[in-house]
N, C-alpha and C positions, 0 to 999 in steps of 0.2 A: 080496606084496600087503600083508599086514598090516604089515611094515615100513615100507611107503610110507605108510600111513595114520598111522602113530606119527610119521614125520618131518613130516607135513604138519601134524599137531595141534600138535607141540611148536613149529613155525614161527609158527603161529597165536596161540599164548599169549605168544610172544615179542614179536610186532608189538602186540597189545593191551597189554602192559606197558609198551612204548616210547612208545605214542601217550598213555597216562596218565601218563608221566613228563613228556614234551614239555608237556603241556596244563598240568601242575602248574607247571613252569618258567615258562610264559608268564604265568601268574596272579601267580605271586611278581614277575616283572619288573614288570608293570604296576602292581602295587600300590605298589612301590618307587618308580616313577617318579611316580605321582600324590603322593605323601607329600613327595617332593622338591620338585616344583613347587609344593605348597600352603604349604611351608617358605620358599622364595624369595619367593613373593608377600607373605607376612607381612613378611618382613625389609624387602623394596623398600618397602612401604606404611608400616613404621615410620620408615625413613630418609627417606622423603619427607616425611613429617608434621613430623618435627623439623629438616629442612633448608628447608622452606618459609619465604619472607621475608613480613614483612607487607604487601607492596606486591602480592602475588600472590594475596590472598585476594578473588576476585570483583572485583578491581579498586578495594577498598574499604582504606584504611589502618586499621591497627588503632588503636582508641581507648584512650587511658588511662582508667582507671575513676575518677570524681572520689571523693575521700573520703566525700562526703555522699550519694552515691548509694545508692539502696536495690534490694533485690532481687538476683537472680543475674545472672551475666554468662556469656558465651561467648566465643570466641577472637577476637572483632571487638570487642566493647565490651559495655557495659551496655544490657540490652534491658529495663529496667523504668523506670518514670517517677521522675524525682529527687524527692527529699523537698522539701516547699516551705521556704524561708528564713523565719526568724522575722519578719525586717522588711518582708516582702511584705504589702500590703494584702488583706483577705479578699477572696473575689468578693462582687459585688452579689447580695442575696437574689433568688431568683426572683419574678416577679408574683403577686399572690394569685389563686388559683383561685376562679373565680366559681360559686357553687353553683347549681344550678338551683332555680327558684322562690323564690328568696330575694332579697327587693328590695335596692336600693341606697340608703344613707343618707347624707345630707350636713348638716353644720353649718351653719347661717345665722345671722349676727348683723346684726340691724336697728339701724342707726344713724339716729337720728330727722334729718331734713332738713324745714325749714320754710320754704316758698314764700311770699311776700309781693308782690303786684302793687300798685304805687304810681302816683298819678297826680299830677303836679306841673302845675298850671296858674296862670295870672295870674288876678286878679279877674274879667277879662273873658271867661274860659274858655279862653284861648290855652296850648296845650301848651308846657312850656318845655322846649326841646331842649337837647342838648349836656352834660347832666349825666353825671358820671362815678362810679364806685364809691366813691371818697372823700369826694363830696359827700351820703352817706346815712348815718343813724345808726339803728339799729335797738335799742329797748329792750324787754325782755321782763319784765314784772312789775317794771320800774324798773333792771333788770340790763342793762347793754350786751353786745350780741352781735357776733361776728366774722362779717363778710359773706363768703361763700365764692364765691358765683355771682352774675353781674350782667349783664344784658342789656336789651334794648329790644325789646318785643313787636312784630312785624310780620306775625305769621301770621294766616290767615283765622279768622274767628270761628265759634264753636259756640254758637248762642242758641235759646231757647225764646221764641215770643211767646205770652205767657199773657193773654188777652182777657176782660174782665167783658163779657158780652153776656147781659142777662137782660130780662124784661118790666118794666122800673122805669120809665123817662123815655125818650121818643123822643129828647131832646137827647143824654143819656148815651150811647145806642146810636149815634147819628150821629158824634159825636165820638169814640167808641172806634174806629169804622170808619175814620175820617179819619185818626186816629193810626196805625192799622195799615199803611194803605196808605203813608203817609208813611215808615214804617220799612221797608216792602219796596221802596221807592225807593232807599233808603240803603244796600241790599245790594251786596255785591261778587261776581263770578261763583264765587269759591272759598268764600264761606260756606256753612255748613251750619246750616238753620235748621227748626225744627218749630213748627207752628201749632197752639194749644189755647185753647180757650175754656171758661169755666165759668159756671153759673147755681147750681143745687142742687148740681150735682156736676161734675167737669171732663169736658171731651170733646175728644179728640185728632182734629183735622180732618186733619193730614198729618204724616207722621213726617218725622226729619231729611233733608233734601234740599238739593241744590244748583240745583234747577230753579225759577227765579224765577216761571215760570208756573204750577205747581204751588202755589205759596205764594198768589199772586193768586187762583188758583181756589179754594183753600180759604177765602179771606177772601169770595169772592162767595156762599158758601154762607151767611153770616150775614145773613140777610134776616128771618125770622120768629123771635121769641126764644120760648123755653119758660116757664120758672118765672121768678117774679119775685124769687127769693132771690138773693143774691150772697155766697156762702161762700167768702171770700178765703182763709181758713186751711186749709180742706181742700184746696183747688186748689193751693195753694203746697207744702203739706206732701207731696201726692201727686206734683207736679213735681220737688221735690227728692230724693224717693226714688227717682224713675226715673234723674234725672241722677247720682245716686251710682254707678250702674254704667257711665256713659260716661267715658271715660279723658280727660284733659287739663282745660284750662281752659273752663268754661261760664259762659254768661250767661242770665238771665231778664230780659226786657222785660215788665214788668207795667203793663198798661194797666187802670186801676180808678178808680173814684170814692173807695176806701179804706174803704169801710163794708161791714163784715161782719155778716151778720144772721142765719144759721142753722148755723154751722159746728159740727161735733162736737168739731175740735180747739179747744183753748183758746189764749189768747194765749201764755201761758206755754210750752204745749208746741210751738207752732211757733217761738219763740225759741230754745228748747233744739234743735230740728231744725236751725234755721240754724246755730247754733253748732258742731252736732256735724258739719256738711256742709262739705267742704273744695272749693276750686277752683271755687266758684259765686258770681258777683256780680250783685247785683240792681239793677236800673234801673227804678223805679217812675216811671210818667207818670200823672198826675192828669187826670181828665176831668170835665165838668159845671160849671165855674167859674161860666158865666152862670146856671145854675139856683140854685147856692148863693148868688150875690149876690141874686138875686130872693128866696130864702127869708129872707134876712138883713133886707131890707126890708119883707116881709110875712110875718110868722110866721103868721098865720092862715090864709092862702091857701097854705101849702106843706105840708100835712099829708100828702097822698099823693104828693109828689115822687119819691120812691124806690120807688113800687110800691103796689099796692093794698093795704090791711091791713097796711103795714109802717111803724109809727111811727118816722120818723127826723127829727132835730131837727138845728140847726147844730152843736151841741156833738159830735154824732156824726162829721160830717164833719171837724171840727177833730181828734177823737180818731184817725180814719183817716189824716189828714196825719201826724201824730206817728207812727203807725206805720210808715207808708212811709218816712218819714226814719230810723227806726231800722233798719229792714231794709236800707236801703242803706248806712248807716253801718256795720253790723256784717259787711257783705260786701265793703268798699271801693267800693260805687257811689254815685250821686248820685241824689236825688228831684228831679223837675219837676214844676212847678206853671202849666201854660200857661194863658193867659187867652184867646187867640183861636186860630184854625185856622192862621193863619199862622205861628205860632210852632213848630208840629210840625215842619216840615222842617229849621228852624235847630237844634232842640233834638235831633233825631235825629243830625243831622250832628255836634254836639257830642259824642254818646253813640258816634258811630262813631269820632270822632277819639280819645275817651278809650280806646275797646277797642284801638285799632290803633297807639297811641303810649304804652303803659304802660311803666314800668321795672320788670323783673322781678328781685326780690333773693331770695337764699336763704341759710340759715344753719343751723349745727348748734347747737341750743341748749345752753347751760350747764347747765341742768337737765335731766338725762337720765331722769328717773323717768318711767315709763310708768303714771301714776297715772290717767289720764283727767280731769286737772282742766283747768279753763277757765284760759288764760294770757293776760293783757292785752298788747297790743301798741302800741308808739308808734313812728313813724318820724319822724325828722327830717332836714331839707335843711339842711347846714351848708356853710360856704365852707372852703377848704384850710387857712386857720388855726385852725379850730375855732369860729369865730363864726358868727351867722346869715348865711345866703346873701342878697346883695343882687341884684335883677334890675331893670335899667333898661330904658325904653322907647325908642323912636326919638327922644324930645327929651331923652334923658339923665336924665329923673326916675326915682326909685325907684318899683318896682312891687310890691306885695304879691302873695305866692303863696300858693296853696292846696295844702296836701299832703294827698291822699286815699288813705287805706288801710282795710284792715279793723282791726276794734277788737281782735281778739284769734282765738284758735283753741283747740280742744279738743285736748289731748295724748291719744296712744294709750293704750291700756289693755293691760295683759300678757295678757289674754285674747284680743285681736285677732288 
């Protein structure tokens, strides 16, 4: 029995040793196999990388690295941006960035431009058509100027009807209204007109309008006068000041006796205002010729002809006529002195014809100083050969012509 136990124990030990040996051999065999496979894979990968052709790299041919290329490369080619060639133009600079709350600034250069409206008529007041740019010569302070712009004015008019309506004389008031209605009848549908009257001070009846009925309605209000003073200078100064804010060419139709009785503005001040105002033409219309004729023949019975307590003599009317002529000449207009009511329609037709048939000239003055000085102007109408222009009537006779333009202008000042 004991022998049998010993044999079994010996067999079990031999089996345990044999299992251990077999397991060790299997482990060694697996390790050798793994090492062999890894070595073969490394050799195969190395051979494949060395034998691969350029056309098999993802379908892309291998690029040659240019000598001026910058940056690293790979097996396909350079993948850095090439350096810029010296002869290439630099890229444009980026636009400036606008800073918030910072205003934009611009440089503006004002080149002086002088506009001159010229009226060319015969002695009978007929407009002379067909003149060209070469038929005009402009002298500024005696220096010839180069005309840059030329045209004939056909645009609608912008005018102020300024009426003297005071408690002076019944005939003065009636004739002032007759002349005003005659002017209203001469208007076109596209004209802009404002109506204003004055005695001691100016009064606006209607602002600029194209409604002819509104203009007639404003004139219908002039029935009972107020004060007997006729302050022409104050009214004209106020009107010029208002028109200075209106763009374009403007006209003042001044219906008056010409006598100023109580203005705060002096004659020198109103003349300076007219010189400093641009694009305004004054057409004075005198009224009261019958009264003036009576005063000349009856000096003793004409002391209160211009109103109660206002001593006006014949010399005052003559002085007023001279002032009206001066205002018209300074602005390129004409003064009218009708004797009868029938002349109003004809004279306003002449004014309308003058306004709607003016030659418009413009030039850049050779004197570019912005010193605020007054420059004298002289406009001449010449023939193509430089001599005086000759105009003939229907019978072939020479006709004298009148050239009406403003006497001068005031240059801008540097502080304007």
